[in-house]
C-alpha positions, -999 to 999 in steps of 0.1 A, spaced: -407 -745 -556 -413 -715 -571 -452 -725 -594 -466 -721 -557 -475 -676 -555 -455 -674 -518 -423 -684 -534 -426 -666 -562 -432 -635 -540 -393 -645 -521 -378 -647 -553 -388 -614 -569 -381 -595 -537 -350 -581 -534 -339 -550 -508 -317 -526 -514 -283 -537 -496 -293 -572 -496 -275 -600 -511 -287 -610 -550 -292 -652 -549 -259 -671 -559 -249 -690 -588 -261 -719 -565 -294 -707 -562 -302 -698 -600 -294 -732 -604 -316 -747 -584 -344 -724 -597 -336 -728 -633 -330 -760 -659 -299 -756 -671 -313 -755 -706 -331 -723 -702 -343 -694 -720 -340 -655 -713 -353 -630 -727 -358 -596 -723 -359 -558 -741 -320 -566 -747 -311 -597 -748 -319 -631 -761 -294 -660 -735 -298 -700 -741 -284 -716 -713 -282 -714 -674 -247 -707 -682 -258 -678 -701 -282 -672 -678 -263 -662 -647 -233 -642 -664 -268 -619 -673 -278 -616 -641 -243 -611 -628 -233 -587 -655 -265 -567 -649 -257 -562 -609 -218 -558 -614 -234 -530 -633 -257 -514 -608 -238 -497 -573 -274 -515 -561 -298 -528 -574 -340 -542 -562 -369 -562 -574 -403 -552 -553 -434 -581 -575 -468 -569 -565 -501 -586 -585 -486 -627 -592 -509 -650 -614 -498 -692 -617 -519 -711 -643 -510 -749 -642 -469 -744 -656 -468 -709 -669 -465 -674 -637 -464 -642 -650 -452 -622 -618 -459 -577 -615 -429 -562 -604 -408 -526 -601 -370 -537 -604 -353 -500 -592 -314 -494 -600 -290 -477 -585 -262 -469 -616 -237 -437 -603 -255 -419 -576 -290 -425 -598 -314 -440 -598 -341 -455 -625 -370 -478 -617 -383 -500 -643 -421 -509 -636 -423 -549 -655 -438 -582 -660 -425 -612 -657 -430 -646 -673 -422 -675 -660 -429 -713 -680 -417 -744 -663 -401 -775 -667 -418 -807 -654 -397 -811 -627 -410 -772 -620 -382 -756 -629 -383 -732 -649 -375 -730 -688 -380 -699 -704 -378 -669 -684 -394 -636 -708 -392 -597 -689 -412 -578 -705 -406 -541 -697 -393 -508 -713 -361 -487 -715 
């Protein structure tokens, strides 16, 4: 269950060259009615969420994600992270924070990313 720090740390870490989560992994962690919000988009439902994630992955030559601080309080978690995107030979680094809200079954019902483009 992602509501534990070690599971969040595992989920919010991806090295360059490593395979990103599969559709089945996303579906096991996210509620089918999830709302995803970041500075560029708002998506509703698991299909739109997965399409947004897969779209980012397709646009990049490679990606990485490294988590730093994690705070969990009841059904809300915050994860501070650094994301790297390699696109056409250039690397872009973004520092940000994710707020996750969990439903009664421990699945993510809202995922909001805060970062500055």
